[in-house]
PLY file of the C-alpha trace (Angstrom):
ply
format ascii 1.0
element vertex 447
property float x
property float y
property float z
element edge 446
property int vertex1
property int vertex2
end_header
51.14 74.39 95.54
50.14 77.49 93.58
51.16 79.72 90.72
53.15 81.82 93.14
55.50 78.83 93.62
56.62 78.94 89.98
60.18 80.37 89.47
62.33 80.95 86.38
66.01 81.68 86.49
67.54 82.25 83.05
69.74 84.08 80.56
69.09 84.95 76.91
70.51 86.70 73.86
69.38 90.07 75.01
71.73 90.25 78.08
74.53 87.73 77.46
76.96 87.27 74.52
77.15 83.88 72.85
80.46 82.98 74.53
78.63 83.17 77.93
75.40 81.45 76.70
77.41 78.48 75.44
78.77 77.90 78.93
75.19 77.62 80.12
73.92 75.45 77.21
72.54 71.98 77.93
72.33 69.03 75.50
69.34 66.69 75.94
71.56 64.17 77.73
72.96 66.89 80.06
69.44 68.22 80.62
68.22 64.84 81.90
71.04 64.67 84.49
70.60 68.29 85.49
66.90 68.01 86.07
67.37 65.01 88.44
69.98 66.95 90.36
67.74 69.97 90.71
64.79 67.96 92.14
67.02 65.71 94.30
66.41 65.83 98.07
68.53 68.22 100.11
70.41 65.26 101.54
71.35 64.15 97.94
72.52 67.39 96.47
75.25 69.87 97.27
73.25 72.83 95.83
70.67 72.98 98.69
71.17 74.70 101.97
68.10 73.45 103.83
65.13 71.12 103.83
62.84 73.58 102.17
64.96 73.84 98.96
64.22 70.58 97.25
62.11 71.33 94.15
59.10 69.21 93.36
59.11 70.07 89.62
61.74 71.29 87.18
62.09 71.89 83.42
65.10 73.23 81.50
64.61 75.14 78.23
67.96 75.36 76.42
68.30 76.76 72.92
70.88 78.67 70.94
69.55 81.92 72.38
68.48 81.05 75.92
68.85 78.80 78.87
66.02 78.93 81.37
65.44 76.75 84.47
61.81 76.44 85.47
61.14 75.11 88.99
58.05 74.84 91.11
59.18 75.30 94.71
56.16 73.47 96.14
55.43 71.79 99.44
54.00 68.39 100.03
51.44 67.52 102.65
49.59 64.47 103.80
46.66 66.58 104.92
44.17 67.00 102.05
42.56 69.90 103.77
45.70 71.85 104.40
46.19 75.00 102.33
49.86 75.74 102.44
51.51 79.20 102.02
53.73 79.87 99.04
57.02 78.01 99.07
60.41 79.61 99.65
61.18 80.78 96.08
64.12 82.74 97.36
65.77 79.54 98.61
64.93 77.91 95.25
66.49 80.80 93.36
69.68 80.52 95.42
69.87 76.76 94.73
69.43 77.23 90.98
72.02 79.99 90.86
74.49 77.74 92.62
73.70 74.89 90.31
74.23 77.05 87.14
77.46 78.42 88.55
78.85 74.93 89.20
77.66 73.68 85.81
79.04 76.58 83.74
82.15 77.12 85.94
81.26 80.78 86.00
81.50 82.64 89.38
78.24 83.63 91.09
79.20 87.25 90.86
79.35 86.99 87.08
76.03 85.18 86.76
74.42 87.65 89.12
74.98 90.34 86.50
73.27 88.46 83.70
70.65 86.09 85.08
66.98 87.25 85.12
64.49 85.88 87.62
60.65 85.72 87.21
58.10 84.49 89.72
54.43 83.58 89.72
52.30 85.23 87.04
55.34 87.17 85.72
57.04 83.82 85.11
53.92 82.48 83.35
53.72 85.60 81.18
57.32 85.24 80.21
56.98 81.61 79.07
53.83 82.31 77.12
55.65 85.12 75.20
58.64 82.81 74.59
56.43 80.11 73.13
54.70 82.62 70.90
58.03 83.78 69.56
57.73 87.22 71.06
60.96 86.97 73.04
63.05 85.40 70.24
66.05 86.72 68.34
63.84 86.46 65.25
60.51 87.70 66.52
57.70 85.38 65.59
59.90 82.50 64.55
58.38 79.00 64.66
61.32 76.97 65.95
60.88 77.99 69.58
57.45 76.44 69.92
58.91 73.03 69.05
61.82 73.65 71.51
59.28 74.42 74.35
57.51 71.14 73.58
60.86 69.20 73.55
61.86 70.77 76.91
58.67 69.47 78.43
59.12 66.03 76.93
62.66 65.70 78.27
61.53 66.78 81.78
58.65 64.28 81.58
61.09 61.52 80.71
63.28 62.61 83.65
60.33 62.32 85.94
60.56 66.03 87.02
57.21 67.29 85.73
54.18 67.78 87.92
50.69 69.40 87.78
51.88 73.00 88.02
54.63 73.07 85.39
52.71 70.65 83.15
49.73 73.06 83.06
52.10 76.04 82.54
53.75 74.44 79.52
50.37 73.28 78.18
49.08 76.81 78.26
52.36 78.05 76.71
52.12 75.72 73.75
48.48 76.66 73.29
49.43 80.35 73.28
52.16 79.71 70.73
49.80 77.78 68.45
47.12 80.43 68.67
49.58 83.28 67.91
50.81 81.53 64.80
47.36 80.55 63.55
45.27 83.62 64.48
47.73 86.43 63.60
50.00 87.34 60.77
53.09 86.96 62.93
54.17 83.74 61.19
53.95 85.30 57.80
55.59 88.57 58.87
58.40 86.85 60.73
61.56 85.24 59.27
63.30 82.06 60.27
67.03 81.95 61.01
67.43 79.98 57.76
65.97 82.87 55.78
68.34 85.38 57.43
71.30 83.14 56.43
70.06 83.19 52.80
69.83 86.94 52.87
73.40 87.12 54.24
74.73 84.78 51.54
72.93 86.64 48.74
74.24 89.93 50.09
77.75 88.57 49.86
77.63 86.56 46.66
74.60 87.83 44.76
73.02 84.87 42.94
73.53 81.47 44.62
72.97 79.49 41.44
76.69 78.60 40.98
77.53 78.34 44.69
78.21 75.35 46.93
77.37 75.04 50.63
78.94 72.69 53.15
76.90 71.66 56.19
78.80 70.56 59.22
76.06 68.79 61.17
72.93 67.01 59.99
70.45 68.24 62.60
67.22 70.25 62.32
68.88 73.69 62.05
71.23 72.50 59.30
68.39 70.91 57.45
66.23 73.99 57.58
69.06 76.26 56.47
70.09 73.99 53.60
66.49 73.80 52.33
66.25 77.55 52.34
69.60 77.83 50.40
68.42 75.25 47.87
65.12 77.10 47.40
67.15 80.25 46.73
68.90 78.47 43.84
72.06 77.05 45.49
73.98 74.78 43.11
75.26 72.01 45.49
74.98 70.90 49.06
77.74 68.87 50.78
76.85 67.29 54.19
79.44 66.26 56.74
78.39 64.60 60.01
80.17 62.47 62.63
77.63 59.80 61.84
78.08 59.29 58.14
74.68 57.56 57.74
72.96 60.75 59.02
74.92 62.80 56.49
73.76 60.43 53.73
70.14 60.61 54.73
70.07 64.39 54.75
72.09 64.73 51.58
69.67 62.39 49.79
66.67 64.53 50.92
68.44 67.70 49.71
69.71 66.25 46.40
73.22 66.83 47.72
76.28 64.71 48.54
77.49 63.25 51.86
81.19 63.66 52.70
83.36 62.16 55.45
84.84 64.33 58.13
88.31 63.24 57.18
87.67 64.69 53.67
86.98 68.12 55.19
89.95 69.91 53.52
88.66 69.08 49.98
85.11 69.91 51.01
86.19 73.31 52.29
88.00 73.97 49.06
84.73 73.36 47.13
82.52 75.35 49.43
81.54 78.96 49.16
79.30 78.81 52.27
79.92 76.70 55.42
77.02 76.18 57.80
78.04 74.88 61.27
75.38 73.49 63.66
76.60 70.24 65.24
75.73 70.49 68.94
79.24 69.35 69.77
80.67 70.58 73.08
84.01 71.55 71.39
85.34 73.27 68.29
84.63 71.41 65.06
86.07 73.84 62.40
89.68 74.79 63.11
91.64 77.73 61.70
94.26 75.41 60.16
91.64 73.61 58.14
90.33 76.80 56.70
93.76 78.26 56.08
94.69 75.23 54.02
91.55 75.50 51.98
91.74 79.19 51.16
95.42 78.92 50.31
94.47 76.84 47.26
91.56 79.19 46.23
92.06 82.17 43.96
90.10 85.28 44.89
87.19 83.28 46.23
85.27 84.52 49.24
84.12 82.18 51.98
81.17 82.71 54.23
81.21 80.72 57.49
77.95 80.78 59.61
78.22 79.42 63.10
74.64 78.63 64.35
75.81 76.48 67.24
75.87 77.12 70.94
78.48 76.24 72.11
80.56 77.59 69.16
81.49 75.07 66.47
83.97 77.49 64.80
87.39 78.76 66.01
86.80 82.55 66.20
90.32 83.16 64.73
88.87 82.00 61.34
87.11 85.39 61.09
90.51 87.06 60.89
91.61 85.16 57.74
91.65 87.15 54.49
88.66 86.47 52.30
86.61 84.86 55.07
83.55 86.31 56.73
82.55 84.61 59.97
79.13 85.20 61.38
77.47 83.82 64.53
74.10 83.95 66.22
74.71 87.36 67.68
75.66 88.88 64.35
72.49 87.52 62.86
70.44 89.19 65.59
71.82 92.59 64.59
70.87 91.96 61.00
67.35 90.98 61.89
66.71 93.99 64.11
68.06 96.38 61.47
66.25 94.92 58.46
63.13 93.14 59.67
61.12 94.81 62.46
57.61 93.44 62.80
54.72 95.84 62.58
53.28 97.20 65.84
49.80 95.85 64.86
51.00 92.29 64.44
52.85 92.31 67.80
49.83 93.85 69.54
47.56 91.04 68.20
49.99 88.41 69.44
50.36 90.03 72.83
46.60 90.13 73.20
46.38 86.33 72.69
49.15 85.86 75.26
47.20 87.98 77.68
44.06 85.81 77.20
45.93 82.63 77.80
47.53 84.17 80.89
44.19 85.01 82.27
42.94 81.48 81.66
45.95 79.99 83.38
45.36 82.29 86.33
41.73 81.07 86.59
43.03 77.47 86.39
45.46 78.16 89.22
42.80 79.82 91.42
40.43 76.92 90.91
43.15 74.55 91.81
43.52 76.21 95.22
40.04 74.88 96.03
40.99 71.27 95.41
42.24 70.46 98.97
39.11 71.94 100.51
36.86 70.06 98.09
38.66 66.84 98.90
38.33 67.43 102.67
34.63 68.28 102.23
33.98 65.08 100.30
36.06 63.03 102.72
34.04 64.34 105.75
30.73 63.74 103.98
31.75 60.13 102.92
33.02 59.38 106.42
29.66 60.44 108.00
27.74 58.42 105.35
29.80 55.30 106.02
29.55 55.68 109.83
25.72 55.96 109.57
25.53 52.96 107.27
27.58 50.84 109.66
25.33 51.91 112.56
21.93 51.51 110.65
22.39 48.43 108.48
22.64 45.86 111.41
19.32 47.22 112.79
17.45 46.36 109.62
17.62 42.67 110.05
18.42 40.14 107.33
18.93 42.08 104.14
19.78 40.56 100.80
23.05 41.75 99.18
20.94 43.58 96.59
19.04 45.46 99.31
22.19 46.37 101.17
23.80 47.74 97.95
20.65 49.69 97.26
20.77 51.37 100.77
24.53 52.11 100.30
23.88 53.63 96.91
21.06 55.82 98.32
23.40 57.17 101.04
26.07 58.01 98.41
23.48 59.68 96.14
22.37 61.92 99.02
25.91 62.84 99.76
26.59 63.68 96.05
23.47 65.81 95.69
24.05 67.76 98.88
27.70 68.46 97.94
27.04 69.38 94.29
26.22 73.03 94.80
28.86 73.79 97.45
31.57 72.19 95.18
30.41 74.11 92.14
30.65 77.38 94.08
34.05 76.42 95.63
35.35 76.11 92.08
33.63 79.29 90.85
32.45 81.50 93.75
29.23 83.60 93.22
29.66 87.17 92.17
30.49 89.51 94.98
32.50 87.11 97.13
36.22 86.27 96.85
37.46 82.79 96.50
39.30 82.95 99.83
36.23 84.28 101.67
34.04 81.60 100.25
36.57 78.93 101.15
36.65 80.29 104.80
32.85 80.21 104.86
32.71 76.62 103.63
35.31 75.58 106.21
33.18 77.07 108.95
29.80 75.70 107.72
31.11 72.18 107.36
33.44 72.20 110.36
36.60 71.49 108.31
39.98 71.90 109.80
0 1
1 2
2 3
3 4
4 5
5 6
6 7
7 8
8 9
9 10
10 11
11 12
12 13
13 14
14 15
15 16
16 17
17 18
18 19
19 20
20 21
21 22
22 23
23 24
24 25
25 26
26 27
27 28
28 29
29 30
30 31
31 32
32 33
33 34
34 35
35 36
36 37
37 38
38 39
39 40
40 41
41 42
42 43
43 44
44 45
45 46
46 47
47 48
48 49
49 50
50 51
51 52
52 53
53 54
54 55
55 56
56 57
57 58
58 59
59 60
60 61
61 62
62 63
63 64
64 65
65 66
66 67
67 68
68 69
69 70
70 71
71 72
72 73
73 74
74 75
75 76
76 77
77 78
78 79
79 80
80 81
81 82
82 83
83 84
84 85
85 86
86 87
87 88
88 89
89 90
90 91
91 92
92 93
93 94
94 95
95 96
96 97
97 98
98 99
99 100
100 101
101 102
102 103
103 104
104 105
105 106
106 107
107 108
108 109
109 110
110 111
111 112
112 113
113 114
114 115
115 116
116 117
117 118
118 119
119 120
120 121
121 122
122 123
123 124
124 125
125 126
126 127
127 128
128 129
129 130
130 131
131 132
132 133
133 134
134 135
135 136
136 137
137 138
138 139
139 140
140 141
141 142
142 143
143 144
144 145
145 146
146 147
147 148
148 149
149 150
150 151
151 152
152 153
153 154
154 155
155 156
156 157
157 158
158 159
159 160
160 161
161 162
162 163
163 164
164 165
165 166
166 167
167 168
168 169
169 170
170 171
171 172
172 173
173 174
174 175
175 176
176 177
177 178
178 179
179 180
180 181
181 182
182 183
183 184
184 185
185 186
186 187
187 188
188 189
189 190
190 191
191 192
192 193
193 194
194 195
195 196
196 197
197 198
198 199
199 200
200 201
201 202
202 203
203 204
204 205
205 206
206 207
207 208
208 209
209 210
210 211
211 212
212 213
213 214
214 215
215 216
216 217
217 218
218 219
219 220
220 221
221 222
222 223
223 224
224 225
225 226
226 227
227 228
228 229
229 230
230 231
231 232
232 233
233 234
234 235
235 236
236 237
237 238
238 239
239 240
240 241
241 242
242 243
243 244
244 245
245 246
246 247
247 248
248 249
249 250
250 251
251 252
252 253
253 254
254 255
255 256
256 257
257 258
258 259
259 260
260 261
261 262
262 263
263 264
264 265
265 266
266 267
267 268
268 269
269 270
270 271
271 272
272 273
273 274
274 275
275 276
276 277
277 278
278 279
279 280
280 281
281 282
282 283
283 284
284 285
285 286
286 287
287 288
288 289
289 290
290 291
291 292
292 293
293 294
294 295
295 296
296 297
297 298
298 299
299 300
300 301
301 302
302 303
303 304
304 305
305 306
306 307
307 308
308 309
309 310
310 311
311 312
312 313
313 314
314 315
315 316
316 317
317 318
318 319
319 320
320 321
321 322
322 323
323 324
324 325
325 326
326 327
327 328
328 329
329 330
330 331
331 332
332 333
333 334
334 335
335 336
336 337
337 338
338 339
339 340
340 341
341 342
342 343
343 344
344 345
345 346
346 347
347 348
348 349
349 350
350 351
351 352
352 353
353 354
354 355
355 356
356 357
357 358
358 359
359 360
360 361
361 362
362 363
363 364
364 365
365 366
366 367
367 368
368 369
369 370
370 371
371 372
372 373
373 374
374 375
375 376
376 377
377 378
378 379
379 380
380 381
381 382
382 383
383 384
384 385
385 386
386 387
387 388
388 389
389 390
390 391
391 392
392 393
393 394
394 395
395 396
396 397
397 398
398 399
399 400
400 401
401 402
402 403
403 404
404 405
405 406
406 407
407 408
408 409
409 410
410 411
411 412
412 413
413 414
414 415
415 416
416 417
417 418
418 419
419 420
420 421
421 422
422 423
423 424
424 425
425 426
426 427
427 428
428 429
429 430
430 431
431 432
432 433
433 434
434 435
435 436
436 437
437 438
438 439
439 440
440 441
441 442
442 443
443 444
444 445
445 446
């Protein structure tokens, strides 16, 4: 298994509208199930067309702005010395496309127009840029790094991680951390919460006398509410399906928890509604908002839908006095008002390039592992055979004497193999890794 076996099939905010992305979004629970289906054997899954299409590793990264399926289309072999060719990533790509089509209920011909595919080092480079915030709707934002970590944790819990994707995500997280600590990208970038505050201030001016209603008590709701409070917002109302979660967040924000069945009154009080529930269906319906604004006199209402899939009925945006904004609208605002400087982006890209080079070296060194194992296995087998032949000829040895002779044999093996193993991991200048591996196979008569 090598870096060439890594494959990404995905979609993001750059090429697909939110209505399409929401069809391809995965909750943590859905991710667990999907991962196990992707790595299932060909006999167990309907998405595989042949025995080479079972994936040994898989991770799904699903956020508001992207869904990406990472697979390692690796082989398995019982022969430690066998160096296998790259796996059939074309077959893996077909399988993932079929899986996404079935999951989203979107025809393959529709997905073919919007899905992007990366392989090998190109796939690695893409994930490192994603983790660094360089491929985000808000360039340089911090949230994506946590989402990359969470994606790996879910896959690890599902049992679908392995050495290649584990290393890839480890290098990606490292790249993200370095970019945010060694460059000004974190200070230059804005979070989605900050953009929502700008939008609210542009609509209402000062937020001192304004009230916001949160539908959902998750991380995005919490971050947005804290930014609004910091901007001077008067009151926060929190509604959540689990009332205890609403109470907890409201207490932390100095706000007030409300029940979902009290939504009409809460909407009447609110000037800003932030929706981010993670529900698979519409949470805020047009009839609820119509009833609320009918009782209001010349009061504007800002509704911000941060959820994918949508929380808000899009017809709400047609009501008089209501402005409805979703993730895609916020992207346009970011690009118009907050471009990062070229210098900051260049510094971040340089760090990504360094981590990419390190991952490539790790991958190349890993190719030597089967050969090193075979070399050590051959040397150990010779040593053991000679010990079995020699020890009986030495007469009655004490256990201590026998152990000393066995240890001597193992020490000789280790010292003889030390330099060849070091050079297999890092070939001398002027010789390629593959040429050195061929030479070692010939010298030590390894198959």
